[in-house]
C-alpha positions as CSV (number, residue, x, y, z in Angstrom):
1,M,7.2,-8.2,-13.5
2,R,8.3,-11.2,-15.8
3,L,6.6,-10.9,-19.2
4,A,8.4,-13.8,-21.1
5,S,5.1,-15.8,-21.4
6,L,2.9,-12.9,-22.4
7,R,2.8,-14.5,-26.1
8,S,1.0,-17.5,-25.1
9,G,-2.1,-18.1,-23.0
10,P,-1.9,-19.5,-19.5
11,L,-1.7,-23.1,-19.2
12,E,-4.6,-24.6,-17.2
13,D,-4.5,-27.2,-14.5
14,P,-8.0,-28.4,-13.9
15,V,-7.2,-30.4,-10.8
16,A,-5.2,-27.4,-9.3
17,A,-8.0,-25.0,-10.4
18,C,-10.5,-27.0,-8.3
19,V,-8.3,-26.7,-5.1
20,V,-8.0,-23.1,-4.1
21,V,-8.9,-20.0,-6.2
22,P,-6.9,-17.1,-4.8
23,R,-8.3,-13.6,-4.5
24,R,-5.7,-11.1,-5.7
25,V,-4.8,-8.1,-3.4
26,T,-2.0,-5.6,-3.3
27,I,0.1,-4.8,-0.2
28,G,1.8,-1.8,-0.1
29,T,4.7,-0.7,2.2
30,A,5.0,2.5,4.3
31,G,7.3,4.1,6.8
32,H,10.4,6.3,7.4
33,V,13.6,5.9,5.3
34,D,16.1,3.0,6.3
35,H,13.6,1.4,8.7
36,G,14.0,-2.0,6.5
37,K,10.9,-1.9,4.2
38,S,12.8,-3.2,1.2
39,A,14.5,-6.1,3.3
40,L,11.1,-7.1,4.6
41,V,9.8,-7.3,1.3
42,E,12.5,-9.4,0.0
43,A,12.1,-11.8,3.1
44,L,8.4,-12.0,2.3
45,T,8.7,-12.3,-1.5
46,G,12.1,-13.7,-2.4
47,V,12.7,-10.7,-4.4
48,H,14.7,-7.5,-3.8
49,P,12.3,-4.5,-4.7
50,D,15.0,-2.1,-5.6
51,R,15.2,-2.4,-9.4
52,L,17.7,0.7,-10.1
53,A,21.4,0.3,-9.8
54,E,21.6,3.7,-8.0
55,E,19.2,2.3,-5.4
56,R,21.3,-0.8,-4.8
57,R,24.5,1.4,-4.7
58,R,23.0,3.8,-2.1
59,G,21.2,1.2,-0.3
60,M,18.1,3.3,-0.4
61,T,14.7,3.1,-2.4
62,L,14.3,5.9,-4.8
63,D,11.3,4.6,-6.8
64,L,8.5,2.0,-6.4
65,G,9.8,-1.7,-6.2
66,F,7.7,-4.6,-6.8
67,G,7.5,-8.3,-5.8
68,H,4.8,-10.9,-4.9
69,C,3.7,-13.6,-2.4
70,R,1.1,-16.1,-1.6
71,L,-0.6,-16.0,1.8
72,E,-2.8,-19.2,2.5
73,Q,-4.6,-20.4,5.7
74,D,-7.6,-22.4,6.3
75,G,-8.2,-23.2,2.7
76,V,-8.2,-19.5,1.7
77,A,-5.3,-18.2,-0.5
78,F,-4.3,-14.5,-1.4
79,E,-2.1,-13.7,-4.4
80,C,-0.5,-10.6,-3.2
81,G,1.4,-8.0,-5.4
82,V,3.7,-6.0,-3.0
83,V,4.6,-2.6,-3.8
84,D,7.5,-1.1,-2.0
85,V,7.8,2.6,-1.7
86,P,10.4,5.1,-0.9
87,G,10.5,6.6,2.7
88,H,12.6,9.6,2.4
89,E,10.8,12.9,2.5
90,R,12.1,13.8,-1.0
91,F,10.2,10.8,-2.4
92,V,6.8,11.2,-0.8
93,R,5.4,11.9,-4.1
94,T,6.7,8.6,-5.3
95,M,5.2,6.9,-2.2
96,L,1.9,8.4,-3.0
97,A,1.9,6.9,-6.4
98,G,2.4,3.6,-5.1
99,A,-0.2,3.9,-2.4
100,A,-3.1,4.7,-5.0
101,G,-3.9,1.0,-5.6
102,V,-3.1,-0.5,-2.2
103,D,-5.6,-2.9,-0.3
104,V,-3.4,-3.8,2.7
105,V,-0.7,-1.5,4.1
106,L,2.4,-3.0,5.6
107,F,3.8,-0.3,7.8
108,V,7.3,-0.7,8.8
109,L,8.7,0.8,12.1
110,A,12.4,0.1,13.0
111,A,12.6,-0.9,16.7
112,D,15.9,0.8,17.2
113,A,14.6,4.0,15.8
114,G,11.1,4.5,16.7
115,V,8.7,7.2,15.2
116,Q,10.3,9.5,12.7
117,P,9.1,12.4,10.5
118,Q,7.9,10.2,7.7
119,T,6.5,7.8,10.0
120,V,4.0,10.3,11.1
121,E,3.4,11.7,7.6
122,H,3.0,8.2,6.2
123,A,0.6,7.4,8.7
124,A,-1.5,10.6,8.1
125,I,-1.5,9.8,4.4
126,L,-2.8,6.4,4.9
127,R,-5.7,7.6,7.1
128,L,-6.5,10.5,4.4
129,L,-6.6,7.8,1.6
130,G,-9.0,5.8,3.7
131,L,-6.7,2.8,4.1
132,R,-8.0,0.9,7.1
133,S,-6.6,-2.5,6.8
134,G,-2.9,-2.9,7.6
135,V,-0.3,-4.4,9.8
136,V,2.5,-2.6,11.8
137,A,5.9,-4.6,11.5
138,V,8.3,-3.5,14.1
139,S,11.4,-4.3,12.3
140,K,15.2,-4.9,13.3
141,C,14.2,-6.4,16.4
142,D,17.6,-8.3,16.6
143,L,19.3,-4.8,17.1
144,A,17.1,-3.5,19.9
145,E,16.6,-4.3,23.4
146,A,13.3,-5.2,25.0
147,G,12.6,-1.7,26.2
148,Q,13.2,-0.3,22.6
149,R,10.9,-3.0,21.3
150,E,8.1,-2.1,23.7
151,K,8.6,1.5,23.3
152,A,8.5,1.1,19.5
153,R,5.1,-0.9,20.1
154,R,3.5,2.0,22.0
155,E,4.5,4.5,19.5
156,A,2.9,2.5,16.7
157,A,-0.3,2.1,18.7
158,A,-0.4,5.8,19.1
159,V,0.3,6.5,15.5
160,L,-1.9,3.6,14.0
161,P,-4.3,2.6,16.6
162,D,-6.4,-0.6,16.1
163,W,-3.7,-2.1,13.7
164,P,-2.0,-5.3,14.8
165,V,1.7,-5.0,15.6
166,V,4.3,-7.8,14.9
167,E,7.9,-7.8,15.9
168,V,10.0,-9.2,13.2
169,S,13.8,-9.6,12.2
170,V,14.9,-10.3,8.7
171,R,18.3,-11.4,10.0
172,D,17.3,-14.3,12.1
173,G,13.6,-14.7,10.4
174,S,11.9,-14.3,13.8
175,G,8.3,-13.1,13.5
176,L,8.1,-13.6,9.8
177,E,5.8,-16.5,9.9
178,K,3.4,-14.4,12.3
179,L,3.6,-11.5,10.0
180,R,2.5,-13.7,7.3
181,Q,-0.6,-14.8,9.2
182,T,-1.4,-11.3,10.2
183,L,-1.2,-10.0,6.6
184,W,-3.4,-12.7,5.5
185,L,-5.9,-11.8,8.1
186,A,-5.6,-8.2,7.1
187,A,-6.2,-9.2,3.5
188,S,-9.2,-11.2,4.5
189,R,-10.8,-8.0,6.1
190,A,-10.0,-5.7,3.3
191,P,-12.9,-4.8,1.5
192,E,-13.2,-6.1,-2.2
193,R,-12.9,-3.9,-5.2
194,D,-15.7,-3.5,-7.6
195,R,-15.2,-5.9,-10.4
196,R,-18.4,-5.2,-12.2
197,G,-17.7,-1.3,-12.8
198,P,-15.9,0.2,-15.8
199,A,-12.3,-0.8,-15.8
200,R,-9.9,1.8,-14.5
201,L,-6.1,1.2,-14.4
202,P,-3.7,4.0,-12.9
203,I,-0.4,3.5,-14.6
204,D,2.7,3.5,-12.3
205,R,5.2,2.4,-14.9
206,A,5.3,2.5,-18.8
207,F,8.2,1.0,-20.6
208,S,8.9,-0.9,-23.8
209,M,9.9,-4.7,-23.8
210,P,11.6,-6.2,-26.9
211,G,9.1,-8.5,-28.9
212,F,6.2,-7.1,-27.0
213,G,6.3,-3.4,-27.3
214,T,4.7,-1.0,-24.9
215,V,3.8,-2.4,-21.4
216,V,2.2,-0.5,-18.4
217,T,1.8,-1.8,-14.9
218,G,-0.5,-0.7,-12.0
219,T,-3.0,-2.0,-9.9
220,L,-6.5,-2.3,-11.4
221,A,-8.5,-0.2,-9.4
222,Q,-11.9,-1.2,-10.6
223,G,-13.5,-3.3,-13.1
224,T,-12.2,-6.3,-15.2
225,L,-9.7,-6.3,-18.0
226,H,-9.7,-8.7,-21.0
227,V,-7.3,-9.6,-23.7
228,G,-8.7,-7.8,-26.6
229,D,-10.6,-4.9,-24.6
230,E,-10.3,-1.5,-26.3
231,L,-9.4,1.1,-23.8
232,E,-8.4,4.9,-23.7
233,V,-6.4,7.1,-21.8
234,A,-8.9,8.6,-19.5
235,G,-9.8,12.2,-20.3
236,G,-8.1,12.1,-23.8
237,D,-8.5,10.6,-27.2
238,R,-5.9,8.0,-27.5
239,R,-7.4,4.5,-28.2
240,L,-5.2,1.2,-27.0
241,R,-6.1,-2.3,-27.4
242,V,-5.1,-4.9,-24.7
243,R,-2.6,-7.5,-26.3
244,G,-1.9,-9.5,-23.2
245,L,-2.2,-9.6,-19.3
246,Q,0.2,-10.8,-16.8
247,A,0.1,-11.1,-12.9
248,H,2.9,-12.3,-10.8
249,G,4.5,-13.9,-13.7
250,E,1.5,-15.7,-14.9
251,S,-0.4,-15.0,-18.3
252,L,-4.1,-14.3,-17.8
253,P,-7.0,-14.0,-20.2
254,E,-8.5,-11.6,-17.7
255,A,-7.5,-9.4,-14.7
256,H,-10.0,-8.4,-11.9
257,A,-10.1,-5.4,-9.5
258,G,-7.3,-5.5,-6.9
259,T,-4.9,-7.2,-9.2
260,R,-1.3,-5.9,-9.6
261,V,-1.2,-6.3,-13.4
262,A,1.2,-5.8,-16.2
263,V,-0.6,-4.7,-19.6
264,N,0.9,-5.1,-22.9
265,V,-1.0,-2.6,-25.2
266,A,-1.1,-1.7,-28.8
267,G,-1.8,1.8,-30.0
268,A,0.9,3.9,-28.1
269,E,4.5,4.0,-27.7
270,A,5.9,3.7,-24.1
271,G,7.3,7.4,-24.3
272,E,3.6,8.5,-24.9
273,L,2.3,7.1,-21.6
274,S,3.5,7.8,-18.1
275,R,3.1,7.6,-14.5
276,G,-0.3,9.2,-13.7
277,D,-1.9,8.4,-16.7
278,V,-5.2,6.3,-16.5
279,L,-6.3,3.5,-18.7
280,A,-10.0,3.1,-18.7
281,E,-13.0,1.8,-20.3
282,R,-14.1,3.9,-23.3
283,G,-16.8,6.5,-23.0
284,V,-17.1,6.5,-19.2
285,Y,-14.4,8.9,-17.8
286,R,-14.0,12.6,-18.7
287,A,-11.3,15.2,-18.0
288,S,-12.1,18.5,-16.1
289,L,-10.2,21.5,-15.2
290,Q,-12.4,22.0,-12.0
291,V,-13.4,19.3,-9.3
292,D,-15.6,20.1,-6.2
293,V,-14.2,18.3,-3.2
294,L,-14.7,17.8,0.7
295,L,-11.3,18.3,2.3
296,D,-10.0,16.7,5.4
297,L,-7.1,19.0,6.6
298,L,-4.4,18.0,9.2
299,P,-4.5,20.2,12.3
300,E,-1.4,22.0,11.5
301,A,-2.3,22.7,7.9
302,K,-2.5,26.4,6.8
303,L,-4.6,26.7,3.7
304,K,-6.1,30.2,2.8
305,G,-8.8,30.9,0.3
306,R,-6.9,30.5,-2.9
307,D,-3.6,28.9,-2.1
308,R,-1.8,26.4,-4.6
309,A,-1.0,22.9,-3.7
310,Y,0.3,19.7,-5.1
311,F,-2.8,17.4,-5.9
312,H,-1.8,13.5,-5.7
313,W,-4.7,11.4,-7.0
314,Q,-4.4,7.8,-8.1
315,A,-0.7,7.8,-9.3
316,A,-0.7,11.4,-10.8
317,E,0.5,14.7,-9.4
318,R,-1.0,18.1,-10.4
319,I,-0.7,21.6,-9.2
320,A,-4.0,22.8,-7.8
321,T,-5.4,26.2,-6.9
322,V,-7.7,25.6,-3.7
323,V,-10.8,27.7,-3.8
324,R,-12.5,27.4,-0.2
325,L,-16.2,27.4,-0.5
326,E,-16.7,27.7,3.3
327,R,-14.3,29.7,5.6
328,D,-13.7,27.1,8.1
329,G,-15.6,24.2,6.4
330,R,-14.6,21.4,4.2
331,A,-16.0,22.3,0.9
332,A,-13.7,23.6,-1.9
333,Q,-13.0,23.6,-5.5
334,L,-9.7,22.6,-7.0
335,R,-8.8,24.3,-10.2
336,F,-6.1,22.8,-12.5
337,Q,-4.0,23.8,-15.5
338,Q,-4.0,20.3,-16.8
339,P,-7.3,18.4,-16.9
340,V,-7.9,15.5,-14.5
341,A,-10.2,12.7,-15.1
342,A,-11.4,11.9,-11.7
343,A,-14.7,10.4,-10.6
344,C,-17.2,10.8,-7.8
345,G,-15.6,9.2,-4.6
346,D,-12.0,9.4,-5.5
347,R,-9.6,10.2,-2.5
348,F,-6.8,12.5,-2.9
349,I,-3.9,14.1,-1.0
350,L,-2.9,17.9,-0.8
351,R,0.8,18.8,-0.2
352,Q,2.5,22.3,0.2
353,L,4.4,23.5,-2.7
354,S,7.3,24.5,-0.3
355,P,8.1,23.2,1.9
356,P,6.7,19.9,0.7
357,L,4.6,18.9,3.5
358,T,1.2,17.0,3.7
359,M,-1.6,19.4,4.3
360,G,-4.5,16.9,4.1
361,G,-6.6,15.0,1.5
362,G,-10.3,14.7,0.7
363,V,-12.9,13.2,-1.6
364,V,-14.1,14.0,-4.9
365,V,-17.8,15.0,-4.9
366,E,-18.4,16.7,-8.3
367,P,-15.7,15.8,-10.9
368,H,-16.9,18.1,-13.7
369,A,-17.7,21.5,-12.0
370,P,-18.0,24.9,-13.4
371,A,-16.0,27.7,-12.0
372,H,-18.4,29.1,-9.2
373,R,-18.9,32.7,-8.6
374,T,-18.3,34.0,-5.1
375,A,-22.1,34.7,-4.5
376,S,-22.9,31.0,-5.1
377,F,-20.3,29.4,-2.8
378,E,-22.7,28.9,0.3
379,T,-25.4,27.0,-1.9
380,V,-22.6,24.9,-3.7
381,A,-21.1,23.9,-0.4
382,A,-24.5,22.8,1.0
383,T,-25.1,20.8,-2.2
384,L,-21.7,19.0,-1.7
385,H,-22.3,18.1,1.9
386,K,-25.7,16.5,1.0
387,L,-24.0,14.7,-2.0
388,A,-21.5,13.3,0.3
389,A,-24.0,12.1,3.0
390,A,-26.4,10.7,0.4
391,D,-26.7,7.0,-0.7
392,D,-26.3,6.2,-4.4
393,D,-30.0,7.0,-5.6
394,E,-30.4,9.9,-3.3
395,A,-27.1,11.5,-4.7
396,L,-28.4,10.8,-8.3
397,L,-31.7,12.6,-7.4
398,I,-29.9,15.5,-6.0
399,R,-27.8,15.9,-9.2
400,I,-30.9,15.7,-11.1
401,E,-33.1,18.1,-9.0
402,R,-30.2,20.6,-9.0
403,A,-30.3,20.7,-12.8
404,G,-34.1,21.7,-12.7
405,S,-35.9,22.4,-16.1
406,A,-32.6,22.3,-18.2
407,G,-32.2,18.5,-17.4
408,L,-29.0,16.7,-17.6
409,L,-27.6,14.6,-20.4
410,V,-27.1,11.0,-19.5
411,A,-23.6,11.2,-20.9
412,D,-22.7,14.0,-18.4
413,L,-24.1,11.8,-15.4
414,V,-22.0,8.8,-16.9
415,A,-18.9,10.7,-16.5
416,A,-19.5,12.3,-13.3
417,L,-20.4,9.1,-11.6
418,G,-17.9,6.9,-13.4
419,Q,-20.7,4.3,-14.3
420,R,-21.6,2.5,-17.5
421,T,-24.3,4.1,-19.6
422,D,-26.4,0.8,-19.4
423,D,-26.2,0.5,-15.8
424,L,-27.1,4.1,-15.4
425,R,-30.0,3.8,-17.7
426,A,-31.4,0.9,-15.5
427,R,-31.2,3.2,-12.3
428,L,-33.0,6.0,-14.2
429,T,-35.6,3.6,-15.4
430,R,-36.3,2.5,-11.9
431,L,-36.6,6.0,-10.9
432,A,-38.8,6.9,-13.6
433,H,-41.1,4.1,-12.9
434,R,-41.4,5.6,-9.3
435,G,-42.3,9.0,-10.9
436,E,-39.3,10.6,-9.5
437,V,-37.5,11.5,-12.8
438,V,-38.4,11.8,-16.5
439,T,-36.2,10.8,-19.5
440,S,-35.8,11.7,-23.0
441,R,-34.5,9.9,-25.9
442,R,-33.0,12.6,-28.4
443,P,-30.9,13.9,-26.8
444,E,-30.8,11.2,-24.0
445,G,-31.4,13.0,-20.8
446,V,-33.2,13.1,-17.5
447,M,-35.1,15.7,-15.6
448,P,-36.9,15.9,-12.0
449,G,-40.4,14.5,-12.2
450,R,-41.9,17.2,-10.2
451,V,-40.5,19.7,-12.8
452,M,-42.1,17.9,-15.6
453,A,-45.4,17.6,-13.9
454,A,-45.2,21.3,-13.0
455,A,-44.6,22.1,-16.8
456,E,-47.3,19.8,-18.0
457,A,-50.0,21.7,-15.7
458,R,-48.7,24.9,-17.1
459,I,-49.0,23.8,-20.6
460,Q,-52.7,22.6,-19.8
461,A,-53.4,25.9,-18.3
462,A,-51.9,27.8,-21.3
463,L,-54.0,25.9,-23.6
464,A,-57.2,26.5,-21.8
465,A,-56.5,30.0,-21.7
466,F,-55.7,30.0,-25.5
467,H,-59.0,28.4,-26.3
468,A,-61.0,30.7,-24.2
469,A,-59.3,33.7,-26.0
470,Q,-59.6,32.2,-29.4
471,P,-62.3,29.7,-29.5
472,N,-62.5,29.5,-33.3
473,E,-58.7,28.3,-33.6
474,T,-58.3,24.6,-33.7
475,G,-55.1,24.9,-31.6
476,A,-52.0,26.6,-30.3
477,A,-48.6,26.7,-31.8
478,L,-45.9,24.7,-30.0
479,E,-43.8,28.0,-29.7
480,L,-46.4,29.2,-27.1
481,F,-44.9,26.6,-24.7
482,E,-41.1,27.3,-25.0
483,P,-41.0,29.6,-21.8
484,F,-42.1,26.7,-19.8
485,L,-39.3,24.2,-21.0
486,P,-36.5,23.8,-23.4
487,P,-37.9,22.9,-26.8
488,H,-36.8,19.1,-26.6
489,W,-38.3,18.9,-22.9
490,A,-41.4,20.8,-24.1
491,A,-41.8,18.0,-26.9
492,V,-41.4,15.2,-24.3
493,A,-44.2,17.0,-22.0
494,I,-46.6,17.4,-25.0
495,E,-45.7,13.6,-25.9
496,R,-46.7,12.7,-22.5
497,L,-49.8,14.6,-22.4
498,T,-50.8,13.2,-25.8
499,A,-50.3,9.6,-24.5
500,S,-52.4,10.2,-21.4
501,G,-55.3,11.5,-23.7
502,V,-55.2,15.2,-22.3
503,V,-53.8,16.7,-25.4
504,Q,-54.4,16.1,-29.0
505,A,-52.3,17.3,-32.1
506,V,-54.6,19.1,-34.7
507,A,-52.2,20.3,-37.3
508,A,-48.3,20.3,-37.9
509,G,-46.8,22.1,-35.1
510,R,-50.2,22.7,-33.3
511,I,-51.9,21.3,-30.3
512,A,-55.2,21.5,-28.4
513,L,-56.8,20.2,-25.3
514,A,-58.5,16.9,-26.2
515,S,-61.7,18.3,-24.9
516,H,-61.5,21.3,-27.2
517,S,-64.1,21.8,-30.1
518,P,-63.5,24.9,-32.3
519,Q,-66.5,27.4,-31.9
520,P,-66.5,29.7,-35.0
521,A,-67.9,33.0,-34.3
522,E,-71.2,34.0,-35.9
523,G,-70.9,34.3,-39.8
524,A,-67.3,33.0,-39.7
525,T,-68.2,29.6,-41.3
526,A,-69.9,31.3,-44.4
527,L,-66.9,33.8,-44.6
528,R,-64.5,30.7,-44.4
529,R,-66.2,29.0,-47.2
530,K,-66.4,32.1,-49.4
531,I,-62.5,32.8,-48.9
532,E,-61.7,29.2,-49.7
533,D,-63.9,29.1,-52.7
534,H,-62.1,32.4,-54.1
535,F,-58.6,31.0,-53.7
536,R,-59.9,27.7,-55.2
537,A,-61.2,29.6,-58.1
538,S,-58.0,31.6,-58.5
539,G,-56.2,28.4,-59.4
540,L,-52.5,29.1,-59.7
541,T,-52.9,32.7,-60.0
542,I,-51.4,34.2,-57.0
543,A,-51.4,37.9,-55.4
544,T,-50.5,39.7,-52.3
545,L,-52.8,39.0,-49.5
546,P,-54.5,42.4,-49.5
547,A,-55.0,42.0,-53.2
548,A,-56.6,38.5,-52.8
549,L,-59.0,39.7,-50.1
550,A,-59.9,42.7,-51.7
551,N,-63.5,41.5,-52.0
552,F,-63.5,41.0,-48.3
553,A,-62.3,44.5,-47.3
554,E,-65.4,45.1,-45.1
555,D,-64.0,42.4,-42.8
556,F,-60.5,42.2,-43.7
557,A,-59.0,41.5,-40.1
558,R,-61.3,38.3,-40.0
559,A,-60.7,37.2,-43.2
560,R,-56.7,37.4,-42.7
561,G,-57.3,35.2,-39.5
562,I,-59.3,32.7,-41.6
563,V,-56.5,32.5,-44.4
564,A,-53.9,32.0,-41.5
565,S,-56.0,29.3,-40.1
566,L,-56.7,27.6,-43.6
567,A,-52.9,27.8,-44.1
568,R,-52.2,26.1,-40.7
569,E,-54.6,23.3,-41.8
570,G,-52.9,22.9,-45.1
571,A,-56.1,23.9,-47.2
572,L,-53.9,26.8,-48.5
573,I,-50.2,26.8,-49.3
574,E,-47.9,29.8,-48.7
575,C,-45.5,29.6,-51.8
576,Q,-43.7,32.9,-50.6
577,P,-44.4,35.0,-47.6
578,G,-47.8,36.5,-48.0
579,L,-48.7,34.7,-51.3
580,F,-51.0,31.9,-51.1
581,V,-52.6,29.3,-53.5
582,H,-55.1,26.5,-53.1
583,R,-53.8,23.2,-52.5
584,E,-55.9,21.5,-55.1
585,A,-54.2,23.7,-57.5
586,V,-50.7,22.8,-56.5
587,E,-51.6,19.1,-56.4
588,A,-52.8,19.6,-60.0
589,L,-49.6,21.2,-61.1
590,H,-47.6,18.4,-59.6
591,Q,-49.7,15.8,-61.7
592,R,-48.9,17.8,-64.6
593,L,-45.3,17.9,-64.1
594,A,-45.4,14.1,-63.7
595,Q,-47.0,13.8,-67.2
596,Q,-44.3,16.2,-68.5
597,R,-41.3,14.5,-67.0
598,A,-41.9,11.4,-69.3
599,T,-41.3,13.5,-72.4
600,H,-39.7,16.9,-71.1
601,P,-37.7,16.1,-67.9
602,R,-36.1,19.4,-68.1
603,F,-37.8,22.7,-68.8
604,T,-37.4,26.5,-68.8
605,V,-39.4,29.2,-67.3
606,T,-40.9,29.9,-70.9
607,D,-41.9,26.3,-71.0
608,F,-43.6,26.4,-67.7
609,K,-45.5,29.6,-68.7
610,D,-46.7,27.8,-71.8
611,W,-48.0,24.8,-69.6
612,T,-49.7,26.8,-67.1
613,G,-50.6,30.1,-69.1
614,L,-49.1,32.1,-66.1
615,T,-47.2,35.3,-66.6
616,R,-43.4,35.5,-65.3
617,K,-44.9,37.5,-62.3
618,H,-47.1,34.4,-61.0
619,A,-44.8,31.8,-62.5
620,I,-41.4,32.5,-60.5
621,P,-43.0,32.4,-57.1
622,L,-44.5,29.0,-57.9
623,L,-41.2,27.7,-59.3
624,E,-39.1,28.8,-56.4
625,Y,-41.8,27.1,-54.1
626,L,-41.4,23.7,-56.2
627,D,-37.5,24.1,-55.8
628,R,-37.8,24.4,-52.0
629,I,-40.0,21.5,-51.7
630,R,-37.6,19.6,-54.0
631,A,-40.3,19.0,-56.5
632,T,-37.8,20.5,-59.1
633,R,-34.2,21.3,-59.1
634,R,-32.8,24.3,-60.7
635,Q,-29.7,24.0,-62.8
636,G,-28.8,27.2,-64.5
637,D,-31.6,28.4,-66.8
638,T,-33.6,25.1,-66.6
639,R,-35.0,23.0,-64.1
640,E,-35.1,19.2,-63.6
641,I,-38.4,17.5,-62.7
642,L,-37.8,15.2,-59.3
643,L,-41.4,14.1,-58.8
644,V,-41.1,14.5,-55.1
645,S,-44.5,14.5,-53.5
646,I,-46.1,17.9,-52.5
647,Q,-45.7,18.1,-48.7
648,R,-47.8,20.1,-46.4
649,Q,-46.1,23.6,-45.7
């Protein structure tokens, strides 16, 4: 790609801009070696795609080559990036890297040679990648007799049924105009790529250019890139900034999905990026060592339970261990040694390690899967088939339902679906309004609505049972409900029940049914008053609970329960475990400290004993309590008065 104009922005021609706004697509070649792919690309684009001196010397494509052309008909234009791929069997991996971003396939079959091994393999790969829009060019027709040309047409129809076939010759130019028209028609029928989704650019080349720095090229698989965008290498922590964009020799302020684009990036040297890396919008894609997939194997493929194979995805190649989740079915898990930042719906190819033959391909269903135990294979396989057959909302609900009461983090769903957080939030909000899911804020998550409804019913039943067993208690501790839901989801359930008027908060960390009124046992009110008066009269003098309740020994068990209730309600403060003092005494002490701060901001234990008249036995527990609530701060043998208000403990 020509990059000389990356420094400056594009020159706008308002008149030309109003005439035709071309859609950008990528055409990729395929076919056996020496069937004339590169010559045909040169005839269509005016550019010979073989970049390397070795390629020109040997007359054989070894790496990806590139060109571009414009196809226009009936007022509709396509700016086409053309990717020429090697046909030799030793370079099928390179062919796969080039096929990753193709919209339209130009399949080349030499009339004088007919179908050859890579013809069949390339055709299988195209089917497995889901590439349905293409044209078969029967090339070198000037070298073949009529019978050979007819045989080539029949073979093409057998290998790629339903694809139009055009006879061409680059020597005399015959058929080239018809080929252009047929390619235009194929481009018009090719599905448009998603421009709104998060940007994702598989890299097929990375190099350094004097005056510009690092440049990467590829076909933008999804989304839109803008000059100034912040990107990341998907699955890693490297941050990059887009300094410039160019397509077909033209500098652009933005590039849309389907565009064959060169990106000038800041933040990485060319040697730090390579074919197979993916530049992506930040915060969306995440790498994983396991992906769950549905396989599409070729009839001749021999794939056992845990065979290893080459995994070709986007422009990357990895070695995967294939774990079959069904004996004769499609469900499988692929396990890698190097992480892969795939997304749900990505297609891939599997090839044998030796000999390197294509075994099949498939689609990624769960891009961040745990390593499954054998006992769970059947269940996992059934879920994968359901996910693959479901529409977007159904698949989202299946994932959430599968998580159950644990719920799912929104960030995990974003990575699995390859969807922006804001877009996913909008979908979850719609489902929440229908009652199908419930969301949480901190952490941001989602769980099935039916699971939350069942948990709320259990909370209400547990509260009713608690009130029946302990009618004199104002409410139950939140810990009572932890077996029903994880803590943060239990908090969401209680918040929902409170908002609906079913539950009320009665004290810090305690709730009750809104209809509940404490029913003190006979004599409990008088005993409660006596106990509170006892602690009030004791002032700051504290003692162990048995000593403090010595006057109530005849009803010690009930008295102890009342002390616990007074502490929950805040009337008593537990300065140390089992040591209680009345709140009024602590508040009075706080006021005294506020007065002392004006003249004695620092004090010793002796000073404190003098102010309060307490012995050291009673003073130390109080001082440690004051330190704990940050009313004071200890510094060696002295303390500083901070004047932080007394809080309920």
